[in-house]
N, CA and C atoms as a LAMMPS dump frame, in Angstrom:
ITEM: TIMESTEP
0
ITEM: NUMBER OF ATOMS
525
ITEM: BOX BOUNDS ff ff ff
-5.0000000000000000e+02 5.0000000000000000e+02
-5.0000000000000000e+02 5.0000000000000000e+02
-5.0000000000000000e+02 5.0000000000000000e+02
ITEM: ATOMS id mol type element x y z
1 1 1 N 438.893 429.417 449.91
2 1 2 C 438.928 428.372 450.665
3 1 3 C 438.975 429.022 452.034
4 2 1 N 438.058 428.301 452.769
5 2 2 C 437.827 428.662 454.086
6 2 3 C 438.424 427.655 454.997
7 3 1 N 439.566 427.956 455.827
8 3 2 C 439.943 426.956 456.835
9 3 3 C 439.411 426.492 458.002
10 4 1 N 438.089 427.035 458.134
11 4 2 C 437.377 426.988 459.335
12 4 3 C 435.949 426.703 459.21
13 5 1 N 435.745 425.799 458.258
14 5 2 C 434.447 425.372 458.069
15 5 3 C 433.595 424.424 459.144
16 6 1 N 432.314 424.648 459.144
17 6 2 C 431.647 424.05 460.09
18 6 3 C 430.736 423.387 459.311
19 7 1 N 429.837 422.024 459.904
20 7 2 C 428.823 421.46 459.01
21 7 3 C 427.961 422.337 458.718
22 8 1 N 427.064 423.285 459.584
23 8 2 C 426.038 424.464 459.242
24 8 3 C 426.596 425.35 458.116
25 9 1 N 427.671 425.841 458.146
26 9 2 C 427.911 426.719 457.23
27 9 3 C 428.282 425.928 455.943
28 10 1 N 428.872 424.906 456.062
29 10 2 C 429.176 424.188 454.712
30 10 3 C 427.743 423.657 454.1
31 11 1 N 426.858 423.283 454.915
32 11 2 C 425.314 422.941 454.258
33 11 3 C 424.91 424.388 453.789
34 12 1 N 424.896 425.315 454.353
35 12 2 C 424.48 426.802 453.763
36 12 3 C 425.119 427.139 452.624
37 13 1 N 426.458 427.016 452.392
38 13 2 C 427.403 427.449 451.363
39 13 3 C 427.011 426.462 450.082
40 14 1 N 426.747 425.223 450.571
41 14 2 C 426.634 424.309 449.567
42 14 3 C 425.314 424.383 448.665
43 15 1 N 424.212 425.055 449.53
44 15 2 C 423.041 425.253 448.99
45 15 3 C 422.937 426.422 447.851
46 16 1 N 423.963 427.194 448.025
47 16 2 C 423.761 428.394 447.184
48 16 3 C 424.663 428.157 445.675
49 17 1 N 423.682 427.499 445.146
50 17 2 C 424.086 427.105 443.736
51 17 3 C 424.14 428.134 442.746
52 18 1 N 423.591 429.218 443.108
53 18 2 C 423.398 430.578 442.2
54 18 3 C 425.104 431.343 442.381
55 19 1 N 425.725 430.898 443.4
56 19 2 C 427.014 431.43 443.501
57 19 3 C 428.133 430.503 443.06
58 20 1 N 428.102 429.154 443.765
59 20 2 C 429.167 428.388 443.444
60 20 3 C 428.84 427.369 442.707
61 21 1 N 429.486 426.739 441.853
62 21 2 C 429.38 425.7 440.856
63 21 3 C 429.6 424.347 441.857
64 22 1 N 430.333 424.484 442.573
65 22 2 C 430.531 423.279 443.523
66 22 3 C 431.404 423.686 444.883
67 23 1 N 431.09 423.094 445.943
68 23 2 C 432.013 423.289 447.088
69 23 3 C 432.019 421.789 447.786
70 24 1 N 433.179 421.933 448.579
71 24 2 C 433.432 420.698 448.996
72 24 3 C 434.393 420.895 450.447
73 25 1 N 434.045 419.773 451.286
74 25 2 C 434.913 419.799 452.416
75 25 3 C 435.99 418.651 452.625
76 26 1 N 436.967 419.161 453.254
77 26 2 C 438.141 418.188 453.92
78 26 3 C 438.794 418.89 454.871
79 27 1 N 439.122 417.252 455.635
80 27 2 C 439.959 417.645 456.807
81 27 3 C 440.977 416.336 456.774
82 28 1 N 442.237 416.77 457.073
83 28 2 C 443.337 415.781 456.97
84 28 3 C 443.447 414.947 458.534
85 29 1 N 443.774 413.892 458.484
86 29 2 C 443.645 413.068 459.819
87 29 3 C 444.712 411.897 459.636
88 30 1 N 444.543 411.002 460.726
89 30 2 C 445.219 409.62 460.426
90 30 3 C 444.118 408.681 461.116
91 31 1 N 444.31 407.304 460.535
92 31 2 C 443.392 406.236 460.846
93 31 3 C 444.49 405.327 460.965
94 32 1 N 444.084 404.082 461.582
95 32 2 C 444.912 402.922 461.829
96 32 3 C 444.433 401.947 460.747
97 33 1 N 445.267 401.217 459.798
98 33 2 C 445.04 400.546 458.913
99 33 3 C 445.354 399.028 459.746
100 34 1 N 444.03 398.445 459.912
101 34 2 C 444.209 397.259 460.663
102 34 3 C 444.088 395.777 459.928
103 35 1 N 443.954 396.063 458.634
104 35 2 C 443.81 394.83 457.781
105 35 3 C 444.843 394.101 457.298
106 36 1 N 446.116 394.303 457.939
107 36 2 C 447.265 393.726 457.321
108 36 3 C 448.022 392.743 458.428
109 37 1 N 449.027 392.032 458.404
110 37 2 C 449.69 391.309 459.295
111 37 3 C 450.215 392.164 460.576
112 38 1 N 450.622 393.449 460.036
113 38 2 C 450.928 394.683 461.368
114 38 3 C 450.133 395.852 460.971
115 39 1 N 449.412 396.156 461.961
116 39 2 C 448.843 397.312 462.006
117 39 3 C 449.641 398.605 461.585
118 40 1 N 449.028 399.64 461.098
119 40 2 C 449.715 400.942 460.632
120 40 3 C 448.95 401.982 460.762
121 41 1 N 449.565 403.044 461.455
122 41 2 C 448.806 404.424 461.346
123 41 3 C 449.205 404.941 460.002
124 42 1 N 448.176 405.498 459.371
125 42 2 C 448.548 405.894 458.059
126 42 3 C 447.61 407.468 457.916
127 43 1 N 448.225 408.108 456.968
128 43 2 C 447.589 409.422 456.633
129 43 3 C 446.074 409.376 455.909
130 44 1 N 445.16 410.029 456.364
131 44 2 C 443.936 409.847 455.886
132 44 3 C 443.335 411.331 455.486
133 45 1 N 442.286 411.441 454.771
134 45 2 C 441.382 412.571 454.643
135 45 3 C 440.102 412.353 454.458
136 46 1 N 439.237 412.96 455.143
137 46 2 C 437.919 412.836 455.119
138 46 3 C 437.274 414.098 454.04
139 47 1 N 436.887 413.745 453.075
140 47 2 C 436.326 414.826 452.287
141 47 3 C 434.728 414.496 451.702
142 48 1 N 434.182 415.407 451.175
143 48 2 C 432.866 415.583 450.869
144 48 3 C 433.01 415.052 449.094
145 49 1 N 431.839 414.777 448.762
146 49 2 C 431.332 413.954 447.433
147 49 3 C 432.168 414.914 446.368
148 50 1 N 432.303 416.018 446.089
149 50 2 C 432.822 416.887 445.17
150 50 3 C 434.226 416.834 445.333
151 51 1 N 434.753 416.409 446.183
152 51 2 C 436.207 416.855 446.483
153 51 3 C 437.199 416.39 445.176
154 52 1 N 436.951 415.188 444.837
155 52 2 C 437.677 414.878 443.651
156 52 3 C 437.643 415.518 442.269
157 53 1 N 436.286 415.769 442.214
158 53 2 C 435.673 416.505 440.855
159 53 3 C 436.346 418.167 440.912
160 54 1 N 436.382 418.647 441.757
161 54 2 C 436.706 420.079 442.265
162 54 3 C 438.202 420.249 441.837
163 55 1 N 438.94 419.17 442.244
164 55 2 C 440.442 419.474 442.127
165 55 3 C 441.104 418.38 440.836
166 56 1 N 439.827 417.99 439.978
167 56 2 C 440.448 417.215 438.876
168 56 3 C 440.925 416.087 438.969
169 57 1 N 440.884 415.239 440.218
170 57 2 C 441.585 414.111 440.388
171 57 3 C 440.917 412.946 439.517
172 58 1 N 441.976 412.144 439.098
173 58 2 C 441.545 410.978 438.226
174 58 3 C 442.01 409.622 439.12
175 59 1 N 441.117 408.761 438.949
176 59 2 C 441.296 407.541 439.42
177 59 3 C 441.957 406.674 438.359
178 60 1 N 443.128 405.687 438.767
179 60 2 C 443.572 404.811 437.724
180 60 3 C 442.743 403.519 437.668
181 61 1 N 442.026 403.335 438.939
182 61 2 C 440.867 402.248 438.833
183 61 3 C 439.813 402.717 439.479
184 62 1 N 438.505 402.321 439.085
185 62 2 C 437.496 402.602 440.035
186 62 3 C 436.813 403.977 439.742
187 63 1 N 436.311 404.719 440.967
188 63 2 C 435.524 405.89 440.936
189 63 3 C 435.577 406.68 442.152
190 64 1 N 435.169 407.757 442.057
191 64 2 C 435.161 408.751 443.315
192 64 3 C 433.763 408.046 444.07
193 65 1 N 433.695 408.854 445.122
194 65 2 C 432.509 408.649 446.111
195 65 3 C 431.166 409.141 445.537
196 66 1 N 430.249 408.302 445.619
197 66 2 C 428.821 408.84 445.325
198 66 3 C 428.206 409.756 446.539
199 67 1 N 427.083 410.362 445.976
200 67 2 C 426.283 411.075 447.124
201 67 3 C 425.767 410.273 448.111
202 68 1 N 425.525 409.039 447.722
203 68 2 C 425.054 408.18 448.806
204 68 3 C 425.951 407.787 449.904
205 69 1 N 427.101 407.646 449.118
206 69 2 C 428.34 407.116 450.184
207 69 3 C 428.91 408.348 451.031
208 70 1 N 428.289 409.596 450.805
209 70 2 C 428.652 410.702 451.611
210 70 3 C 427.517 411.306 452.504
211 71 1 N 426.289 410.628 452.512
212 71 2 C 425.373 410.817 453.396
213 71 3 C 425.866 410.287 454.822
214 72 1 N 425.192 410.882 455.771
215 72 2 C 425.251 410.249 457.091
216 72 3 C 424.743 408.691 456.961
217 73 1 N 425.303 407.718 457.69
218 73 2 C 425.176 406.386 457.804
219 73 3 C 425.024 405.929 456.498
220 74 1 N 425.907 406.452 455.549
221 74 2 C 426.085 405.813 454.186
222 74 3 C 426.724 404.871 454.278
223 75 1 N 427.098 403.92 453.087
224 75 2 C 427.909 402.787 452.934
225 75 3 C 429.393 403.457 453.055
226 76 1 N 430.224 402.76 453.743
227 76 2 C 431.686 403.121 454.301
228 76 3 C 432.499 402.653 452.947
229 77 1 N 432.903 403.543 452.433
230 77 2 C 433.806 403.535 451.231
231 77 3 C 435.131 404.142 451.463
232 78 1 N 436.064 403.636 450.639
233 78 2 C 437.449 404.359 450.61
234 78 3 C 438.293 404.484 449.333
235 79 1 N 438.747 405.609 449.071
236 79 2 C 439.696 405.573 448.043
237 79 3 C 441.105 405.33 448.301
238 80 1 N 442.022 404.641 447.57
239 80 2 C 443.338 404.519 448.145
240 80 3 C 444.14 405.103 447.248
241 81 1 N 445.261 405.571 447.903
242 81 2 C 446.465 406.353 447.116
243 81 3 C 446.994 405.12 446.402
244 82 1 N 447.834 405.648 445.177
245 82 2 C 448.543 404.792 444.38
246 82 3 C 449.522 404.152 445.147
247 83 1 N 450.198 405.092 446.043
248 83 2 C 451.627 404.485 446.915
249 83 3 C 451.143 403.601 447.813
250 84 1 N 449.865 403.533 448.453
251 84 2 C 449.21 402.705 449.613
252 84 3 C 448.697 401.227 448.742
253 85 1 N 448.307 401.461 447.74
254 85 2 C 448.188 400.403 447.006
255 85 3 C 448.91 399.522 446.529
256 86 1 N 450.023 400.365 446.146
257 86 2 C 451.519 399.378 445.653
258 86 3 C 452.035 398.747 446.953
259 87 1 N 452.165 399.477 448.113
260 87 2 C 452.78 399.165 449.361
261 87 3 C 452.195 397.955 450.041
262 88 1 N 450.707 398.058 450.268
263 88 2 C 449.853 397.211 451.202
264 88 3 C 449.228 396.312 450.226
265 89 1 N 449.005 396.513 449.106
266 89 2 C 448.125 395.708 448.374
267 89 3 C 448.986 394.945 447.001
268 90 1 N 450.168 395.267 446.859
269 90 2 C 450.843 394.751 445.947
270 90 3 C 450.164 394.912 444.264
271 91 1 N 449.782 396.338 444.408
272 91 2 C 449.181 396.754 443.294
273 91 3 C 448.14 395.591 442.544
274 92 1 N 447.158 395.043 443.456
275 92 2 C 446.361 393.926 443.071
276 92 3 C 445.126 394.777 442.139
277 93 1 N 445.05 394.175 440.996
278 93 2 C 444.255 394.725 440.228
279 93 3 C 442.686 394.598 440.665
280 94 1 N 442.494 393.659 441.386
281 94 2 C 441.061 393.19 442.134
282 94 3 C 440.683 393.811 443.405
283 95 1 N 441.477 395.054 443.623
284 95 2 C 441.248 395.518 444.992
285 95 3 C 440.023 396.291 445.141
286 96 1 N 439.314 396.657 443.946
287 96 2 C 438.081 397.233 444.064
288 96 3 C 436.959 396.371 444.542
289 97 1 N 436.162 396.705 445.567
290 97 2 C 435.098 395.753 445.994
291 97 3 C 435.297 395.057 447.195
292 98 1 N 436.859 394.994 447.374
293 98 2 C 437.074 394.393 448.574
294 98 3 C 437.184 395.239 449.887
295 99 1 N 437.162 394.612 450.999
296 99 2 C 436.971 395.346 452.113
297 99 3 C 438.382 395.708 452.943
298 100 1 N 438.521 396.704 453.249
299 100 2 C 439.769 397.277 453.948
300 100 3 C 439.58 397.693 455.397
301 101 1 N 440.252 397.165 456.354
302 101 2 C 439.819 397.5 457.79
303 101 3 C 440.72 398.726 458.093
304 102 1 N 439.856 399.888 458.403
305 102 2 C 440.577 401.137 459.015
306 102 3 C 440.018 401.453 460.233
307 103 1 N 440.835 401.336 461.461
308 103 2 C 440.356 401.257 462.709
309 103 3 C 439.488 400.34 463.21
310 104 1 N 439.83 399.114 462.396
311 104 2 C 438.958 397.739 462.735
312 104 3 C 437.423 397.974 462.156
313 105 1 N 437.143 398.882 461.169
314 105 2 C 435.875 398.814 460.646
315 105 3 C 436.095 398.68 459.139
316 106 1 N 435.18 397.681 458.514
317 106 2 C 435.292 397.558 456.983
318 106 3 C 434.894 398.701 456.147
319 107 1 N 435.708 399.046 455.284
320 107 2 C 435.381 400.16 453.97
321 107 3 C 435.478 399.345 452.902
322 108 1 N 434.843 399.682 451.959
323 108 2 C 434.87 398.993 450.654
324 108 3 C 435.714 399.832 449.81
325 109 1 N 436.613 399.323 449.331
326 109 2 C 437.693 400.101 448.109
327 109 3 C 436.839 400.229 446.994
328 110 1 N 436.627 401.526 446.547
329 110 2 C 436.046 402.008 445.22
330 110 3 C 436.761 402.673 444.47
331 111 1 N 438.037 403.047 444.673
332 111 2 C 438.866 403.653 443.597
333 111 3 C 440.282 403.688 444.162
334 112 1 N 441.324 403.575 443.228
335 112 2 C 442.943 403.815 443.441
336 112 3 C 443.183 405.085 442.722
337 113 1 N 443.442 406.257 443.294
338 113 2 C 443.89 407.423 443.081
339 113 3 C 445.171 407.359 442.058
340 114 1 N 445.178 408.301 440.998
341 114 2 C 446.271 408.657 440.217
342 114 3 C 447.431 408.938 441.144
343 115 1 N 448.57 408.472 440.533
344 115 2 C 449.801 408.754 441.474
345 115 3 C 450.395 410.14 441.437
346 116 1 N 449.955 411.203 440.549
347 116 2 C 450.256 412.549 440.581
348 116 3 C 449.361 413.356 441.099
349 117 1 N 448.326 413.007 441.729
350 117 2 C 447.533 413.906 442.373
351 117 3 C 447.906 414.418 443.65
352 118 1 N 447.653 415.508 443.651
353 118 2 C 448.357 416.242 444.923
354 118 3 C 446.991 417.213 445.286
355 119 1 N 446.77 417.129 446.469
356 119 2 C 445.585 418.151 447.095
357 119 3 C 446.078 419.308 448
358 120 1 N 446.216 420.251 447.45
359 120 2 C 446.826 421.391 448.268
360 120 3 C 446.283 421.709 449.596
361 121 1 N 445.147 421.339 449.82
362 121 2 C 444.528 421.778 451.183
363 121 3 C 444.691 420.638 452.103
364 122 1 N 445.374 419.686 451.738
365 122 2 C 445.473 418.697 452.846
366 122 3 C 447.093 418.224 453.596
367 123 1 N 448.106 418.825 453.185
368 123 2 C 449.4 418.614 453.565
369 123 3 C 450.133 417.574 452.644
370 124 1 N 450.587 416.775 453.795
371 124 2 C 451.225 415.677 452.948
372 124 3 C 449.95 414.784 452.308
373 125 1 N 450.511 414.183 451.278
374 125 2 C 449.298 413.214 450.796
375 125 3 C 448.843 412.12 451.589
376 126 1 N 447.341 412.044 451.517
377 126 2 C 447.107 410.744 452.45
378 126 3 C 447.071 409.419 451.593
379 127 1 N 447.184 408.48 452.666
380 127 2 C 447.203 407.266 451.968
381 127 3 C 445.715 406.605 451.415
382 128 1 N 444.663 407.327 452.461
383 128 2 C 443.409 406.859 452.065
384 128 3 C 442.484 408.238 452.031
385 129 1 N 441.422 408.159 451.214
386 129 2 C 440.205 409.125 451.499
387 129 3 C 438.966 408.581 451.854
388 130 1 N 438.255 409.154 452.747
389 130 2 C 437.045 408.621 453.302
390 130 3 C 435.87 409.633 453.278
391 131 1 N 434.755 409.136 452.719
392 131 2 C 433.68 410.053 452.646
393 131 3 C 433.567 410.963 454.006
394 132 1 N 433.106 412.099 453.956
395 132 2 C 432.717 412.985 455.18
396 132 3 C 431.542 412.792 455.629
397 133 1 N 430.551 412.483 455.295
398 133 2 C 429.171 411.994 455.685
399 133 3 C 428.605 412.96 456.414
400 134 1 N 428.828 414.471 456.44
401 134 2 C 428.316 415.567 456.974
402 134 3 C 426.71 415.422 456.868
403 135 1 N 425.94 415.758 458.176
404 135 2 C 424.703 415.898 458.193
405 135 3 C 424.236 417.248 457.505
406 136 1 N 423.486 417.477 456.485
407 136 2 C 423.199 418.675 455.813
408 136 3 C 422.103 419.551 456.928
409 137 1 N 421.507 418.848 457.582
410 137 2 C 420.658 419.539 458.527
411 137 3 C 421.51 419.817 459.974
412 138 1 N 422.599 419.677 460.02
413 138 2 C 423.339 419.865 461.144
414 138 3 C 423.384 421.555 461.827
415 139 1 N 423.295 421.693 462.932
416 139 2 C 423.384 423.014 463.361
417 139 3 C 424.729 423.24 464.053
418 140 1 N 425.719 422.168 464.078
419 140 2 C 426.957 422.037 464.544
420 140 3 C 427.664 423.366 464.073
421 141 1 N 428.282 424.254 464.865
422 141 2 C 428.986 425.353 464.594
423 141 3 C 430.519 425.143 464.656
424 142 1 N 430.735 423.968 465.026
425 142 2 C 432.508 423.815 465.561
426 142 3 C 433.064 423.886 464.074
427 143 1 N 434.168 424.694 464.148
428 143 2 C 435.132 424.724 463.03
429 143 3 C 436.355 423.847 463.065
430 144 1 N 436.151 422.591 462.312
431 144 2 C 437.303 421.525 462.018
432 144 3 C 437.571 421.146 460.622
433 145 1 N 437.298 421.776 459.729
434 145 2 C 437.615 421.312 458.367
435 145 3 C 437.792 422.739 457.378
436 146 1 N 438.163 422.406 456.267
437 146 2 C 438.17 423.119 455.179
438 146 3 C 437.223 423.186 454.025
439 147 1 N 436.802 424.34 453.838
440 147 2 C 435.896 424.307 452.654
441 147 3 C 436.266 425.054 451.533
442 148 1 N 436.21 424.461 450.238
443 148 2 C 436.659 425.193 449.045
444 148 3 C 435.501 425.025 448.065
445 149 1 N 435.455 426.155 447.38
446 149 2 C 434.541 426.078 446.217
447 149 3 C 434.954 426.685 445.025
448 150 1 N 434.187 426.445 443.806
449 150 2 C 434.465 427.055 442.528
450 150 3 C 433.237 428.099 442.065
451 151 1 N 433.583 429.335 441.918
452 151 2 C 432.422 430.199 441.793
453 151 3 C 431.932 429.759 440.378
454 152 1 N 430.647 430.256 440.101
455 152 2 C 429.939 429.948 439.11
456 152 3 C 430.691 431.091 437.91
457 153 1 N 430.63 430.661 436.641
458 153 2 C 431.184 431.58 435.603
459 153 3 C 430.359 433.031 435.683
460 154 1 N 431.246 433.873 435.833
461 154 2 C 430.47 435.242 435.873
462 154 3 C 430.298 435.892 437.285
463 155 1 N 430.531 435.034 438.277
464 155 2 C 430.442 435.637 439.548
465 155 3 C 431.56 436.1 440.204
466 156 1 N 431.842 437.358 440.662
467 156 2 C 432.848 437.781 441.217
468 156 3 C 433.006 437.324 442.678
469 157 1 N 434.224 437.635 443.144
470 157 2 C 434.489 437.251 444.584
471 157 3 C 433.503 438.294 445.479
472 158 1 N 433.675 439.742 444.977
473 158 2 C 432.563 440.717 445.702
474 158 3 C 431.151 440.301 445.707
475 159 1 N 430.896 439.674 444.688
476 159 2 C 429.364 439.087 444.441
477 159 3 C 429.032 438.08 445.559
478 160 1 N 430.022 437.049 445.538
479 160 2 C 430.018 435.819 446.285
480 160 3 C 429.972 436.434 447.832
481 161 1 N 431.025 437.529 448.317
482 161 2 C 431.125 437.842 449.601
483 161 3 C 429.773 438.556 449.958
484 162 1 N 429.094 439.034 449.117
485 162 2 C 427.951 439.835 449.755
486 162 3 C 426.855 438.979 449.715
487 163 1 N 426.722 437.746 448.874
488 163 2 C 425.668 436.958 448.892
489 163 3 C 425.75 435.911 450.218
490 164 1 N 427.07 435.564 450.562
491 164 2 C 427.413 434.687 451.533
492 164 3 C 427.2 435.503 452.976
493 165 1 N 427.204 436.67 453.09
494 165 2 C 427.085 437.392 454.247
495 165 3 C 427.883 437.359 455.121
496 166 1 N 427.053 437.16 456.435
497 166 2 C 428.06 437.129 457.754
498 166 3 C 429.102 436.054 457.779
499 167 1 N 428.68 434.93 457.278
500 167 2 C 429.666 433.605 457.395
501 167 3 C 430.914 434.077 456.653
502 168 1 N 430.729 434.735 455.623
503 168 2 C 431.93 434.976 454.929
504 168 3 C 432.745 435.874 455.544
505 169 1 N 431.962 437.065 456.015
506 169 2 C 432.677 438.421 456.644
507 169 3 C 433.421 437.922 457.644
508 170 1 N 433.191 436.818 458.644
509 170 2 C 433.789 436.112 459.854
510 170 3 C 435.019 435.619 459.359
511 171 1 N 434.906 434.824 458.449
512 171 2 C 436.034 434.103 458.121
513 171 3 C 436.773 434.281 456.635
514 172 1 N 436.384 435.303 456.087
515 172 2 C 436.933 435.472 454.684
516 172 3 C 436.978 434.377 454.079
517 173 1 N 435.884 433.537 453.696
518 173 2 C 436.154 432.203 453.017
519 173 3 C 436.441 432.211 451.527
520 174 1 N 436.222 433.37 450.788
521 174 2 C 436.611 433.476 449.523
522 174 3 C 437.917 434.566 449.41
523 175 1 N 438.743 433.949 448.809
524 175 2 C 440.164 434.938 448.4
525 175 3 C 440.551 434.554 447.148
């Protein structure tokens, strides 16, 4: 895991499929839920498309994000936590496909997370997950999110570090 991911480094690491089976980006944050009678600041996480698969997360309803939803300017989707679904939506079984206002912007509910899912890289569990929508052609070197990956079978950490080169040395992204 690299706690200092940038869009440019993530795109580079993500393209190295001979090294990693999958990589994912994540950043914890807060967002205002503005769709109910009373606005509420809630925990959120912005994550890339492989996030749920990498951590083995299961949805109790719906699905995880698609590659299209994770592209820049893609459809605005949201996966909601089980506890947020219970608390704010009364466990409505018809929540999928509904619009949820986050910061006054409509996001379509695509999934409800398993109540037992825990993401070790996000701190306290988020109420919602939103697609990162990172630009793969970005040259942005700002370090503001975590990158996690799973090495391909047979690839050692030493081999991965050697292949990833200076970006790995600078931040020791694999441990």
